[in-house]
PQR file with spaces between the fields and no chain letter, atoms N, CA, C, O and H, PARSE charges and radii, in Angstrom:
ATOM       1  N    MET     1    -141.365  121.745  166.530 -0.4000 1.5000
ATOM       2  CA   MET     1    -142.384  122.535  165.205 -0.0000 2.0000
ATOM       3  C    MET     1    -143.664  122.240  165.082  0.5500 1.7000
ATOM       4  O    MET     1    -144.185  121.780  164.065 -0.5500 1.4000
ATOM       5  N    LEU     2    -144.213  122.497  166.119 -0.4000 1.5000
ATOM       6  CA   LEU     2    -145.666  122.329  166.132 -0.0000 2.0000
ATOM       7  C    LEU     2    -146.271  123.746  166.305  0.5500 1.7000
ATOM       8  O    LEU     2    -146.048  124.444  167.293 -0.5500 1.4000
ATOM       9  H    LEU     2    -143.790  122.871  166.945  0.4000 1.0000
ATOM      10  N    ALA     3    -147.198  124.179  165.072 -0.4000 1.5000
ATOM      11  CA   ALA     3    -147.726  125.499  165.357 -0.0000 2.0000
ATOM      12  C    ALA     3    -149.371  125.079  165.868  0.5500 1.7000
ATOM      13  O    ALA     3    -150.093  124.109  165.636 -0.5500 1.4000
ATOM      14  H    ALA     3    -147.379  123.612  164.268  0.4000 1.0000
ATOM      15  N    VAL     4    -149.525  126.256  166.620 -0.4000 1.5000
ATOM      16  CA   VAL     4    -151.259  125.756  167.411 -0.0000 2.0000
ATOM      17  C    VAL     4    -151.568  127.278  167.693  0.5500 1.7000
ATOM      18  O    VAL     4    -150.976  128.322  167.968 -0.5500 1.4000
ATOM      19  H    VAL     4    -148.939  127.044  166.808  0.4000 1.0000
ATOM      20  N    SER     5    -152.815  126.805  167.470 -0.4000 1.5000
ATOM      21  CA   SER     5    -153.901  127.957  166.904 -0.0000 2.0000
ATOM      22  C    SER     5    -154.601  127.982  168.422  0.5500 1.7000
ATOM      23  O    SER     5    -155.013  127.014  169.061 -0.5500 1.4000
ATOM      24  H    SER     5    -153.295  125.958  167.247  0.4000 1.0000
ATOM      25  N    PHE     6    -154.610  129.760  168.898 -0.4000 1.5000
ATOM      26  CA   PHE     6    -155.774  129.337  170.307 -0.0000 2.0000
ATOM      27  C    PHE     6    -156.861  129.329  170.435  0.5500 1.7000
ATOM      28  O    PHE     6    -157.567  129.431  171.438 -0.5500 1.4000
ATOM      29  H    PHE     6    -154.276  130.547  168.379  0.4000 1.0000
ATOM      30  N    SER     7    -157.092  129.195  169.332 -0.4000 1.5000
ATOM      31  CA   SER     7    -158.968  128.916  168.871 -0.0000 2.0000
ATOM      32  C    SER     7    -158.823  128.638  167.469  0.5500 1.7000
ATOM      33  O    SER     7    -157.933  128.962  166.683 -0.5500 1.4000
ATOM      34  H    SER     7    -156.518  129.112  168.517  0.4000 1.0000
ATOM      35  N    PHE     8    -160.131  127.812  167.275 -0.4000 1.5000
ATOM      36  CA   PHE     8    -160.237  127.411  166.074 -0.0000 2.0000
ATOM      37  C    PHE     8    -160.781  127.922  165.061  0.5500 1.7000
ATOM      38  O    PHE     8    -160.973  127.142  164.128 -0.5500 1.4000
ATOM      39  H    PHE     8    -160.854  127.548  167.914  0.4000 1.0000
ATOM      40  N    TYR     9    -161.264  129.535  164.856 -0.4000 1.5000
ATOM      41  CA   TYR     9    -161.094  130.008  163.955 -0.0000 2.0000
ATOM      42  C    TYR     9    -160.073  131.249  163.958  0.5500 1.7000
ATOM      43  O    TYR     9    -160.309  132.074  163.076 -0.5500 1.4000
ATOM      44  H    TYR     9    -161.108  130.168  165.614  0.4000 1.0000
ATOM      45  N    HIS    10    -159.219  131.465  164.613 -0.4000 1.5000
ATOM      46  CA   HIS    10    -158.182  132.156  164.260 -0.0000 2.0000
ATOM      47  C    HIS    10    -157.327  131.378  163.698  0.5500 1.7000
ATOM      48  O    HIS    10    -156.866  130.341  164.175 -0.5500 1.4000
ATOM      49  H    HIS    10    -159.027  130.795  165.330  0.4000 1.0000
ATOM      50  N    SER    11    -157.057  131.931  162.509 -0.4000 1.5000
ATOM      51  CA   SER    11    -156.103  130.693  161.793 -0.0000 2.0000
ATOM      52  C    SER    11    -154.348  131.469  162.011  0.5500 1.7000
ATOM      53  O    SER    11    -154.479  132.592  162.498 -0.5500 1.4000
ATOM      54  H    SER    11    -157.431  132.774  162.122  0.4000 1.0000
ATOM      55  N    ILE    12    -153.295  131.213  161.835 -0.4000 1.5000
ATOM      56  CA   ILE    12    -151.909  130.750  161.733 -0.0000 2.0000
ATOM      57  C    ILE    12    -151.541  130.828  160.601  0.5500 1.7000
ATOM      58  O    ILE    12    -150.998  129.795  160.210 -0.5500 1.4000
ATOM      59  H    ILE    12    -153.189  130.301  161.439  0.4000 1.0000
ATOM      60  N    TYR    13    -151.635  132.093  159.459 -0.4000 1.5000
ATOM      61  CA   TYR    13    -151.540  132.320  157.997 -0.0000 2.0000
ATOM      62  C    TYR    13    -149.724  132.638  158.203  0.5500 1.7000
ATOM      63  O    TYR    13    -149.012  132.389  157.231 -0.5500 1.4000
ATOM      64  H    TYR    13    -152.076  132.933  159.777  0.4000 1.0000
ATOM      65  N    PHE    14    -149.251  133.034  159.139 -0.4000 1.5000
ATOM      66  CA   PHE    14    -147.588  133.956  159.032 -0.0000 2.0000
ATOM      67  C    PHE    14    -147.032  133.118  159.775  0.5500 1.7000
ATOM      68  O    PHE    14    -146.041  133.583  160.339 -0.5500 1.4000
ATOM      69  H    PHE    14    -149.830  133.236  159.929  0.4000 1.0000
ATOM      70  N    GLU    15    -147.250  132.114  160.000 -0.4000 1.5000
ATOM      71  CA   GLU    15    -146.102  131.069  160.696 -0.0000 2.0000
ATOM      72  C    GLU    15    -144.932  130.530  160.005  0.5500 1.7000
ATOM      73  O    GLU    15    -144.969  130.448  158.778 -0.5500 1.4000
ATOM      74  H    GLU    15    -148.055  131.737  159.541  0.4000 1.0000
ATOM      75  N    PHE    16    -144.002  130.191  160.586 -0.4000 1.5000
ATOM      76  CA   PHE    16    -142.891  130.095  159.797 -0.0000 2.0000
ATOM      77  C    PHE    16    -142.988  128.151  159.132  0.5500 1.7000
ATOM      78  O    PHE    16    -142.452  127.720  158.111 -0.5500 1.4000
ATOM      79  H    PHE    16    -143.971  130.257  161.583  0.4000 1.0000
ATOM      80  N    SER    17    -143.636  127.555  159.898 -0.4000 1.5000
ATOM      81  CA   SER    17    -144.195  126.474  159.954 -0.0000 2.0000
ATOM      82  C    SER    17    -145.239  126.141  159.041  0.5500 1.7000
ATOM      83  O    SER    17    -145.435  124.969  158.721 -0.5500 1.4000
ATOM      84  H    SER    17    -144.070  127.906  160.727  0.4000 1.0000
ATOM      85  N    LEU    18    -145.948  127.116  158.585 -0.4000 1.5000
ATOM      86  CA   LEU    18    -146.901  126.985  157.442 -0.0000 2.0000
ATOM      87  C    LEU    18    -146.480  127.459  155.888  0.5500 1.7000
ATOM      88  O    LEU    18    -146.853  127.232  154.737 -0.5500 1.4000
ATOM      89  H    LEU    18    -145.789  128.068  158.846  0.4000 1.0000
ATOM      90  N    CYS    19    -145.573  128.179  156.510 -0.4000 1.5000
ATOM      91  CA   CYS    19    -144.694  128.573  155.007 -0.0000 2.0000
ATOM      92  C    CYS    19    -143.850  127.598  154.557  0.5500 1.7000
ATOM      93  O    CYS    19    -143.590  127.407  153.369 -0.5500 1.4000
ATOM      94  H    CYS    19    -145.270  128.364  157.445  0.4000 1.0000
ATOM      95  N    LEU    20    -143.303  126.814  155.717 -0.4000 1.5000
ATOM      96  CA   LEU    20    -142.352  125.796  155.209 -0.0000 2.0000
ATOM      97  C    LEU    20    -143.087  124.530  154.277  0.5500 1.7000
ATOM      98  O    LEU    20    -142.639  123.977  153.273 -0.5500 1.4000
ATOM      99  H    LEU    20    -143.514  126.969  156.682  0.4000 1.0000
ATOM     100  N    SER    21    -144.258  124.315  154.932 -0.4000 1.5000
ATOM     101  CA   SER    21    -145.372  123.308  154.467 -0.0000 2.0000
ATOM     102  C    SER    21    -145.830  123.542  153.108  0.5500 1.7000
ATOM     103  O    SER    21    -145.917  122.735  152.182 -0.5500 1.4000
ATOM     104  H    SER    21    -144.622  124.764  155.747  0.4000 1.0000
ATOM     105  N    VAL    22    -146.113  124.803  153.145 -0.4000 1.5000
ATOM     106  CA   VAL    22    -146.981  125.232  151.579 -0.0000 2.0000
ATOM     107  C    VAL    22    -145.219  125.426  150.685  0.5500 1.7000
ATOM     108  O    VAL    22    -145.470  125.117  149.520 -0.5500 1.4000
ATOM     109  H    VAL    22    -146.041  125.458  153.897  0.4000 1.0000
ATOM     110  N    TRP    23    -144.142  125.677  150.748 -0.4000 1.5000
ATOM     111  CA   TRP    23    -143.098  125.354  150.023 -0.0000 2.0000
ATOM     112  C    TRP    23    -142.594  123.845  149.570  0.5500 1.7000
ATOM     113  O    TRP    23    -141.912  123.510  148.602 -0.5500 1.4000
ATOM     114  H    TRP    23    -143.938  125.929  151.694  0.4000 1.0000
ATOM     115  N    ASN    24    -143.163  123.092  150.589 -0.4000 1.5000
ATOM     116  CA   ASN    24    -142.587  121.653  150.900 -0.0000 2.0000
ATOM     117  C    ASN    24    -144.006  120.896  149.676  0.5500 1.7000
ATOM     118  O    ASN    24    -143.798  120.011  148.846 -0.5500 1.4000
ATOM     119  H    ASN    24    -143.717  123.364  151.375  0.4000 1.0000
ATOM     120  N    PHE    25    -145.129  121.471  149.900 -0.4000 1.5000
ATOM     121  CA   PHE    25    -146.112  120.832  148.764 -0.0000 2.0000
ATOM     122  C    PHE    25    -145.831  121.474  147.302  0.5500 1.7000
ATOM     123  O    PHE    25    -145.995  120.917  146.216 -0.5500 1.4000
ATOM     124  H    PHE    25    -145.298  122.189  150.575  0.4000 1.0000
ATOM     125  N    VAL    26    -145.509  122.381  147.475 -0.4000 1.5000
ATOM     126  CA   VAL    26    -144.601  122.593  145.742 -0.0000 2.0000
ATOM     127  C    VAL    26    -143.795  122.059  145.156  0.5500 1.7000
ATOM     128  O    VAL    26    -143.800  121.615  144.008 -0.5500 1.4000
ATOM     129  H    VAL    26    -145.375  122.833  148.357  0.4000 1.0000
ATOM     130  N    GLY    27    -142.947  122.073  146.019 -0.4000 1.5000
ATOM     131  CA   GLY    27    -141.471  120.683  145.535 -0.0000 2.0000
ATOM     132  C    GLY    27    -142.178  119.090  145.441  0.5500 1.7000
ATOM     133  O    GLY    27    -141.799  118.148  144.745 -0.5500 1.4000
ATOM     134  H    GLY    27    -142.943  122.434  146.952  0.4000 1.0000
ATOM     135  N    ALA    28    -143.292  119.152  146.362 -0.4000 1.5000
ATOM     136  CA   ALA    28    -143.707  117.627  146.143 -0.0000 2.0000
ATOM     137  C    ALA    28    -144.376  117.392  144.884  0.5500 1.7000
ATOM     138  O    ALA    28    -144.215  116.314  144.312 -0.5500 1.4000
ATOM     139  H    ALA    28    -143.600  119.917  146.928  0.4000 1.0000
ATOM     140  N    VAL    29    -145.355  118.595  144.238 -0.4000 1.5000
ATOM     141  CA   VAL    29    -146.316  118.588  143.198 -0.0000 2.0000
ATOM     142  C    VAL    29    -145.087  118.544  141.925  0.5500 1.7000
ATOM     143  O    VAL    29    -145.122  117.725  141.007 -0.5500 1.4000
ATOM     144  H    VAL    29    -145.486  119.471  144.703  0.4000 1.0000
ATOM     145  N    GLY    30    -144.047  119.568  142.085 -0.4000 1.5000
ATOM     146  CA   GLY    30    -143.087  119.700  140.694 -0.0000 2.0000
ATOM     147  C    GLY    30    -142.612  118.208  140.747  0.5500 1.7000
ATOM     148  O    GLY    30    -143.063  117.587  139.785 -0.5500 1.4000
ATOM     149  H    GLY    30    -144.018  120.233  142.831  0.4000 1.0000
ATOM     150  N    PHE    31    -141.840  117.447  141.581 -0.4000 1.5000
ATOM     151  CA   PHE    31    -141.399  115.999  141.240 -0.0000 2.0000
ATOM     152  C    PHE    31    -142.396  115.161  141.116  0.5500 1.7000
ATOM     153  O    PHE    31    -142.220  113.959  140.916 -0.5500 1.4000
ATOM     154  H    PHE    31    -141.474  117.952  142.362  0.4000 1.0000
ATOM     155  N    THR    32    -143.598  115.741  141.228 -0.4000 1.5000
ATOM     156  CA   THR    32    -144.623  114.423  140.978 -0.0000 2.0000
ATOM     157  C    THR    32    -145.094  114.589  139.720  0.5500 1.7000
ATOM     158  O    THR    32    -145.615  113.637  139.139 -0.5500 1.4000
ATOM     159  H    THR    32    -143.740  116.717  141.391  0.4000 1.0000
ATOM     160  N    LEU    33    -144.947  116.110  138.990 -0.4000 1.5000
ATOM     161  CA   LEU    33    -145.438  116.091  137.832 -0.0000 2.0000
ATOM     162  C    LEU    33    -143.981  115.729  136.836  0.5500 1.7000
ATOM     163  O    LEU    33    -143.977  115.205  135.722 -0.5500 1.4000
ATOM     164  H    LEU    33    -144.524  116.883  139.463  0.4000 1.0000
ATOM     165  N    CYS    34    -142.904  116.152  137.573 -0.4000 1.5000
ATOM     166  CA   CYS    34    -141.569  115.218  136.557 -0.0000 2.0000
ATOM     167  C    CYS    34    -141.705  113.980  136.094  0.5500 1.7000
ATOM     168  O    CYS    34    -141.332  113.616  134.979 -0.5500 1.4000
ATOM     169  H    CYS    34    -142.907  116.577  138.478  0.4000 1.0000
ATOM     170  N    GLY    35    -142.410  113.070  137.191 -0.4000 1.5000
ATOM     171  CA   GLY    35    -142.624  111.994  136.735 -0.0000 2.0000
ATOM     172  C    GLY    35    -143.627  111.758  135.747  0.5500 1.7000
ATOM     173  O    GLY    35    -143.478  111.276  134.624 -0.5500 1.4000
ATOM     174  H    GLY    35    -142.713  113.366  138.097  0.4000 1.0000
ATOM     175  N    ALA    36    -144.581  112.126  136.259 -0.4000 1.5000
ATOM     176  CA   ALA    36    -145.877  111.835  135.457 -0.0000 2.0000
ATOM     177  C    ALA    36    -145.653  112.648  134.188  0.5500 1.7000
ATOM     178  O    ALA    36    -146.541  112.538  133.342 -0.5500 1.4000
ATOM     179  H    ALA    36    -144.703  112.518  137.171  0.4000 1.0000
ATOM     180  N    LEU    37    -144.735  113.358  133.935 -0.4000 1.5000
ATOM     181  CA   LEU    37    -144.709  114.187  132.800 -0.0000 2.0000
ATOM     182  C    LEU    37    -143.646  113.177  131.718  0.5500 1.7000
ATOM     183  O    LEU    37    -143.710  113.121  130.490 -0.5500 1.4000
ATOM     184  H    LEU    37    -144.014  113.448  134.621  0.4000 1.0000
ATOM     185  N    GLY    38    -142.625  112.387  132.701 -0.4000 1.5000
ATOM     186  CA   GLY    38    -141.571  111.798  132.057 -0.0000 2.0000
ATOM     187  C    GLY    38    -142.256  110.538  131.086  0.5500 1.7000
ATOM     188  O    GLY    38    -141.572  110.187  130.126 -0.5500 1.4000
ATOM     189  H    GLY    38    -142.573  112.433  133.699  0.4000 1.0000
ATOM     190  N    TYR    39    -143.207  110.043  131.242 -0.4000 1.5000
ATOM     191  CA   TYR    39    -143.795  108.891  130.774 -0.0000 2.0000
ATOM     192  C    TYR    39    -144.807  109.806  129.334  0.5500 1.7000
ATOM     193  O    TYR    39    -145.082  109.250  128.271 -0.5500 1.4000
ATOM     194  H    TYR    39    -143.763  110.328  132.023  0.4000 1.0000
ATOM     195  N    ALA    40    -145.033  110.635  129.534 -0.4000 1.5000
ATOM     196  CA   ALA    40    -145.656  111.598  127.971 -0.0000 2.0000
ATOM     197  C    ALA    40    -144.537  111.609  127.764  0.5500 1.7000
ATOM     198  O    ALA    40    -144.503  110.450  127.351 -0.5500 1.4000
ATOM     199  H    ALA    40    -144.810  111.087  130.398  0.4000 1.0000
ATOM     200  N    SER    41    -143.416  111.968  127.677 -0.4000 1.5000
ATOM     201  CA   SER    41    -142.193  112.559  127.204 -0.0000 2.0000
ATOM     202  C    SER    41    -141.931  111.606  125.891  0.5500 1.7000
ATOM     203  O    SER    41    -141.293  111.963  124.900 -0.5500 1.4000
ATOM     204  H    SER    41    -143.444  112.910  128.012  0.4000 1.0000
ATOM     205  N    SER    42    -142.567  110.289  126.085 -0.4000 1.5000
ATOM     206  CA   SER    42    -141.695  109.634  124.704 -0.0000 2.0000
ATOM     207  C    SER    42    -142.719  109.880  123.381  0.5500 1.7000
ATOM     208  O    SER    42    -142.412  109.473  122.260 -0.5500 1.4000
ATOM     209  H    SER    42    -143.085  109.999  126.889  0.4000 1.0000
ATOM     210  N    SER    43    -143.693  110.438  123.601 -0.4000 1.5000
ATOM     211  CA   SER    43    -144.648  111.160  122.283 -0.0000 2.0000
ATOM     212  C    SER    43    -144.613  112.423  121.829  0.5500 1.7000
ATOM     213  O    SER    43    -144.748  112.806  120.667 -0.5500 1.4000
ATOM     214  H    SER    43    -143.942  110.768  124.511  0.4000 1.0000
ATOM     215  N    ASN    44    -144.371  113.230  123.085 -0.4000 1.5000
ATOM     216  CA   ASN    44    -144.487  114.810  122.814 -0.0000 2.0000
ATOM     217  C    ASN    44    -143.008  115.455  123.426  0.5500 1.7000
ATOM     218  O    ASN    44    -142.687  115.282  124.601 -0.5500 1.4000
ATOM     219  H    ASN    44    -144.262  112.918  124.029  0.4000 1.0000
ATOM     220  N    SER    45    -142.381  116.022  122.704 -0.4000 1.5000
ATOM     221  CA   SER    45    -141.334  116.864  122.878 -0.0000 2.0000
ATOM     222  C    SER    45    -141.688  118.129  124.232  0.5500 1.7000
ATOM     223  O    SER    45    -141.176  118.360  125.327 -0.5500 1.4000
ATOM     224  H    SER    45    -142.642  116.162  121.749  0.4000 1.0000
ATOM     225  N    LYS    46    -142.625  118.619  123.581 -0.4000 1.5000
ATOM     226  CA   LYS    46    -143.452  119.551  124.807 -0.0000 2.0000
ATOM     227  C    LYS    46    -143.121  119.240  126.708  0.5500 1.7000
ATOM     228  O    LYS    46    -142.555  119.872  127.599 -0.5500 1.4000
ATOM     229  H    LYS    46    -143.041  118.430  122.691  0.4000 1.0000
ATOM     230  N    ALA    47    -143.832  117.945  126.609 -0.4000 1.5000
ATOM     231  CA   ALA    47    -143.539  117.110  128.113 -0.0000 2.0000
ATOM     232  C    ALA    47    -142.434  116.958  128.057  0.5500 1.7000
ATOM     233  O    ALA    47    -142.409  116.842  129.282 -0.5500 1.4000
ATOM     234  H    ALA    47    -144.292  117.432  125.884  0.4000 1.0000
ATOM     235  N    LEU    48    -141.066  116.797  127.694 -0.4000 1.5000
ATOM     236  CA   LEU    48    -139.850  116.419  128.376 -0.0000 2.0000
ATOM     237  C    LEU    48    -139.740  117.893  128.378  0.5500 1.7000
ATOM     238  O    LEU    48    -138.528  117.701  128.277 -0.5500 1.4000
ATOM     239  H    LEU    48    -141.087  116.892  126.699  0.4000 1.0000
ATOM     240  N    TYR    49    -139.833  119.037  128.395 -0.4000 1.5000
ATOM     241  CA   TYR    49    -139.138  120.318  128.519 -0.0000 2.0000
ATOM     242  C    TYR    49    -140.314  120.408  129.754  0.5500 1.7000
ATOM     243  O    TYR    49    -139.699  120.364  130.819 -0.5500 1.4000
ATOM     244  H    TYR    49    -140.817  119.193  128.476  0.4000 1.0000
ATOM     245  N    GLN    50    -141.577  120.502  129.965 -0.4000 1.5000
ATOM     246  CA   GLN    50    -142.060  120.235  131.176 -0.0000 2.0000
ATOM     247  C    GLN    50    -141.752  119.606  132.306  0.5500 1.7000
ATOM     248  O    GLN    50    -141.794  119.974  133.480 -0.5500 1.4000
ATOM     249  H    GLN    50    -142.077  120.537  129.100  0.4000 1.0000
ATOM     250  N    SER    51    -141.330  118.277  131.629 -0.4000 1.5000
ATOM     251  CA   SER    51    -140.724  117.693  133.120 -0.0000 2.0000
ATOM     252  C    SER    51    -139.519  118.319  133.401  0.5500 1.7000
ATOM     253  O    SER    51    -139.592  118.633  134.589 -0.5500 1.4000
ATOM     254  H    SER    51    -141.296  117.978  130.675  0.4000 1.0000
ATOM     255  N    ALA    52    -138.255  118.735  132.869 -0.4000 1.5000
ATOM     256  CA   ALA    52    -137.549  119.230  133.304 -0.0000 2.0000
ATOM     257  C    ALA    52    -137.389  120.524  133.920  0.5500 1.7000
ATOM     258  O    ALA    52    -136.522  120.802  134.748 -0.5500 1.4000
ATOM     259  H    ALA    52    -138.195  118.480  131.904  0.4000 1.0000
ATOM     260  N    LEU    53    -138.500  121.497  133.354 -0.4000 1.5000
ATOM     261  CA   LEU    53    -138.591  122.308  134.188 -0.0000 2.0000
ATOM     262  C    LEU    53    -139.668  122.306  135.533  0.5500 1.7000
ATOM     263  O    LEU    53    -139.865  123.302  136.230 -0.5500 1.4000
ATOM     264  H    LEU    53    -139.205  121.271  132.681  0.4000 1.0000
ATOM     265  N    SER    54    -140.333  120.939  135.745 -0.4000 1.5000
ATOM     266  CA   SER    54    -141.184  121.060  136.767 -0.0000 2.0000
ATOM     267  C    SER    54    -139.717  120.544  138.074  0.5500 1.7000
ATOM     268  O    SER    54    -139.322  121.170  139.058 -0.5500 1.4000
ATOM     269  H    SER    54    -140.173  120.131  135.179  0.4000 1.0000
ATOM     270  N    THR    55    -139.278  119.281  137.549 -0.4000 1.5000
ATOM     271  CA   THR    55    -137.962  119.488  138.334 -0.0000 2.0000
ATOM     272  C    THR    55    -137.558  120.379  138.755  0.5500 1.7000
ATOM     273  O    THR    55    -137.822  120.481  139.953 -0.5500 1.4000
ATOM     274  H    THR    55    -139.599  118.772  136.749  0.4000 1.0000
ATOM     275  N    PHE    56    -136.786  121.455  138.208 -0.4000 1.5000
ATOM     276  CA   PHE    56    -136.134  122.745  137.993 -0.0000 2.0000
ATOM     277  C    PHE    56    -136.923  123.546  139.289  0.5500 1.7000
ATOM     278  O    PHE    56    -136.232  123.733  140.290 -0.5500 1.4000
ATOM     279  H    PHE    56    -136.572  121.372  137.235  0.4000 1.0000
ATOM     280  N    TRP    57    -137.896  123.875  139.302 -0.4000 1.5000
ATOM     281  CA   TRP    57    -138.716  124.321  140.176 -0.0000 2.0000
ATOM     282  C    TRP    57    -139.292  123.970  141.330  0.5500 1.7000
ATOM     283  O    TRP    57    -139.719  124.817  142.115 -0.5500 1.4000
ATOM     284  H    TRP    57    -138.457  123.723  138.488  0.4000 1.0000
ATOM     285  N    GLY    58    -139.377  122.363  141.602 -0.4000 1.5000
ATOM     286  CA   GLY    58    -139.435  121.466  142.630 -0.0000 2.0000
ATOM     287  C    GLY    58    -138.469  121.423  143.576  0.5500 1.7000
ATOM     288  O    GLY    58    -138.588  121.347  144.799 -0.5500 1.4000
ATOM     289  H    GLY    58    -139.030  121.675  140.964  0.4000 1.0000
ATOM     290  N    GLY    59    -137.099  121.501  142.617 -0.4000 1.5000
ATOM     291  CA   GLY    59    -136.040  121.467  143.527 -0.0000 2.0000
ATOM     292  C    GLY    59    -135.679  122.701  144.361  0.5500 1.7000
ATOM     293  O    GLY    59    -135.269  122.782  145.519 -0.5500 1.4000
ATOM     294  H    GLY    59    -137.002  121.563  141.623  0.4000 1.0000
ATOM     295  N    TRP    60    -135.958  123.676  143.411 -0.4000 1.5000
ATOM     296  CA   TRP    60    -136.125  125.457  144.395 -0.0000 2.0000
ATOM     297  C    TRP    60    -136.659  125.372  145.280  0.5500 1.7000
ATOM     298  O    TRP    60    -136.185  125.514  146.407 -0.5500 1.4000
ATOM     299  H    TRP    60    -136.291  123.611  142.470  0.4000 1.0000
ATOM     300  N    ALA    61    -138.167  125.032  144.913 -0.4000 1.5000
ATOM     301  CA   ALA    61    -139.097  125.140  146.078 -0.0000 2.0000
ATOM     302  C    ALA    61    -138.554  124.254  147.586  0.5500 1.7000
ATOM     303  O    ALA    61    -138.755  124.821  148.660 -0.5500 1.4000
ATOM     304  H    ALA    61    -138.552  124.917  143.997  0.4000 1.0000
ATOM     305  N    PHE    62    -137.927  122.973  147.581 -0.4000 1.5000
ATOM     306  CA   PHE    62    -137.685  121.698  148.233 -0.0000 2.0000
ATOM     307  C    PHE    62    -136.492  122.918  148.869  0.5500 1.7000
ATOM     308  O    PHE    62    -136.721  123.243  150.034 -0.5500 1.4000
ATOM     309  H    PHE    62    -137.764  122.512  146.709  0.4000 1.0000
ATOM     310  N    LEU    63    -135.279  123.594  148.210 -0.4000 1.5000
ATOM     311  CA   LEU    63    -134.540  124.179  148.619 -0.0000 2.0000
ATOM     312  C    LEU    63    -134.620  125.422  149.725  0.5500 1.7000
ATOM     313  O    LEU    63    -133.856  125.583  150.676 -0.5500 1.4000
ATOM     314  H    LEU    63    -135.093  123.330  147.264  0.4000 1.0000
ATOM     315  N    ILE    64    -135.971  126.419  149.272 -0.4000 1.5000
ATOM     316  CA   ILE    64    -136.716  127.469  150.002 -0.0000 2.0000
ATOM     317  C    ILE    64    -137.220  127.193  151.386  0.5500 1.7000
ATOM     318  O    ILE    64    -137.265  127.935  152.368 -0.5500 1.4000
ATOM     319  H    ILE    64    -136.592  126.288  148.499  0.4000 1.0000
ATOM     320  N    GLY    65    -137.551  126.075  151.242 -0.4000 1.5000
ATOM     321  CA   GLY    65    -138.286  124.995  152.314 -0.0000 2.0000
ATOM     322  C    GLY    65    -137.134  124.678  153.129  0.5500 1.7000
ATOM     323  O    GLY    65    -137.106  124.832  154.350 -0.5500 1.4000
ATOM     324  H    GLY    65    -137.515  125.473  150.445  0.4000 1.0000
ATOM     325  N    SER    66    -136.244  124.259  152.470 -0.4000 1.5000
ATOM     326  CA   SER    66    -135.145  123.740  153.895 -0.0000 2.0000
ATOM     327  C    SER    66    -134.331  125.211  154.275  0.5500 1.7000
ATOM     328  O    SER    66    -133.484  125.335  155.159 -0.5500 1.4000
ATOM     329  H    SER    66    -136.267  124.134  151.478  0.4000 1.0000
ATOM     330  N    VAL    67    -134.682  125.967  153.630 -0.4000 1.5000
ATOM     331  CA   VAL    67    -133.586  127.565  154.218 -0.0000 2.0000
ATOM     332  C    VAL    67    -134.843  127.933  155.345  0.5500 1.7000
ATOM     333  O    VAL    67    -134.495  128.313  156.463 -0.5500 1.4000
ATOM     334  H    VAL    67    -135.370  125.867  152.911  0.4000 1.0000
ATOM     335  N    ILE    68    -136.270  127.814  155.033 -0.4000 1.5000
ATOM     336  CA   ILE    68    -137.045  128.464  156.024 -0.0000 2.0000
ATOM     337  C    ILE    68    -136.724  127.152  157.231  0.5500 1.7000
ATOM     338  O    ILE    68    -136.440  127.629  158.329 -0.5500 1.4000
ATOM     339  H    ILE    68    -136.553  127.505  154.125  0.4000 1.0000
ATOM     340  N    GLN    69    -136.727  125.851  157.198 -0.4000 1.5000
ATOM     341  CA   GLN    69    -136.738  125.207  158.019 -0.0000 2.0000
ATOM     342  C    GLN    69    -135.751  125.727  159.177  0.5500 1.7000
ATOM     343  O    GLN    69    -136.040  126.138  160.301 -0.5500 1.4000
ATOM     344  H    GLN    69    -136.958  125.463  156.306  0.4000 1.0000
ATOM     345  N    LEU    70    -134.131  125.543  158.378 -0.4000 1.5000
ATOM     346  CA   LEU    70    -133.104  126.070  158.945 -0.0000 2.0000
ATOM     347  C    LEU    70    -133.234  127.014  159.800  0.5500 1.7000
ATOM     348  O    LEU    70    -132.654  127.004  160.886 -0.5500 1.4000
ATOM     349  H    LEU    70    -133.896  125.210  157.465  0.4000 1.0000
ATOM     350  N    TYR    71    -134.066  128.000  159.379 -0.4000 1.5000
ATOM     351  CA   TYR    71    -133.867  129.261  160.089 -0.0000 2.0000
ATOM     352  C    TYR    71    -134.934  129.048  161.091  0.5500 1.7000
ATOM     353  O    TYR    71    -134.615  129.779  162.029 -0.5500 1.4000
ATOM     354  H    TYR    71    -134.537  128.008  158.497  0.4000 1.0000
ATOM     355  N    GLU    72    -136.208  128.337  161.438 -0.4000 1.5000
ATOM     356  CA   GLU    72    -137.302  128.393  162.281 -0.0000 2.0000
ATOM     357  C    GLU    72    -136.352  127.580  163.359  0.5500 1.7000
ATOM     358  O    GLU    72    -136.534  127.950  164.519 -0.5500 1.4000
ATOM     359  H    GLU    72    -136.468  127.744  160.677  0.4000 1.0000
ATOM     360  N    VAL    73    -135.195  126.354  163.152 -0.4000 1.5000
ATOM     361  CA   VAL    73    -134.401  125.339  163.700 -0.0000 2.0000
ATOM     362  C    VAL    73    -133.294  126.426  164.669  0.5500 1.7000
ATOM     363  O    VAL    73    -133.005  126.247  165.852 -0.5500 1.4000
ATOM     364  H    VAL    73    -135.047  126.053  162.209  0.4000 1.0000
ATOM     365  N    VAL    74    -132.843  127.467  163.853 -0.4000 1.5000
ATOM     366  CA   VAL    74    -131.827  127.839  164.572 -0.0000 2.0000
ATOM     367  C    VAL    74    -132.314  129.411  165.324  0.5500 1.7000
ATOM     368  O    VAL    74    -131.636  129.951  166.199 -0.5500 1.4000
ATOM     369  H    VAL    74    -133.078  127.612  162.892  0.4000 1.0000
ATOM     370  N    ASN    75    -133.049  129.733  165.016 -0.4000 1.5000
ATOM     371  CA   ASN    75    -133.891  130.969  165.546 -0.0000 2.0000
ATOM     372  C    ASN    75    -135.492  130.726  166.280  0.5500 1.7000
ATOM     373  O    ASN    75    -136.495  131.030  165.634 -0.5500 1.4000
ATOM     374  H    ASN    75    -133.600  129.294  164.305  0.4000 1.0000
ATOM     375  N    PRO    76    -135.580  130.246  167.452 -0.5600 1.5000
ATOM     376  CA   PRO    76    -136.684  129.770  167.361  0.2800 2.0000
ATOM     377  C    PRO    76    -137.512  131.215  167.756  0.5500 1.7000
ATOM     378  O    PRO    76    -136.978  132.178  168.305 -0.5500 1.4000
ATOM     379  N    VAL    77    -139.006  131.130  167.325 -0.4000 1.5000
ATOM     380  CA   VAL    77    -139.501  132.431  167.315 -0.0000 2.0000
ATOM     381  C    VAL    77    -140.551  132.191  168.720  0.5500 1.7000
ATOM     382  O    VAL    77    -141.247  133.118  169.136 -0.5500 1.4000
ATOM     383  H    VAL    77    -139.441  130.347  166.879  0.4000 1.0000
């Protein structure tokens, strides 16, 4: 699952591996915010809500990335 561009000035925006990486990055940011906002939730109830919300969308982003990866592995393009 290596994305290779034929020249350095042509990008590969619509490759499955790039979409997979973006969704996994969004999921990682969501779970990082969950941990960071967990410390702030002791003094602020809005931080507790945002921590739970970032866990939710971080998990969904990882799920979408996993489905893209499954499609790429099963159906090689």
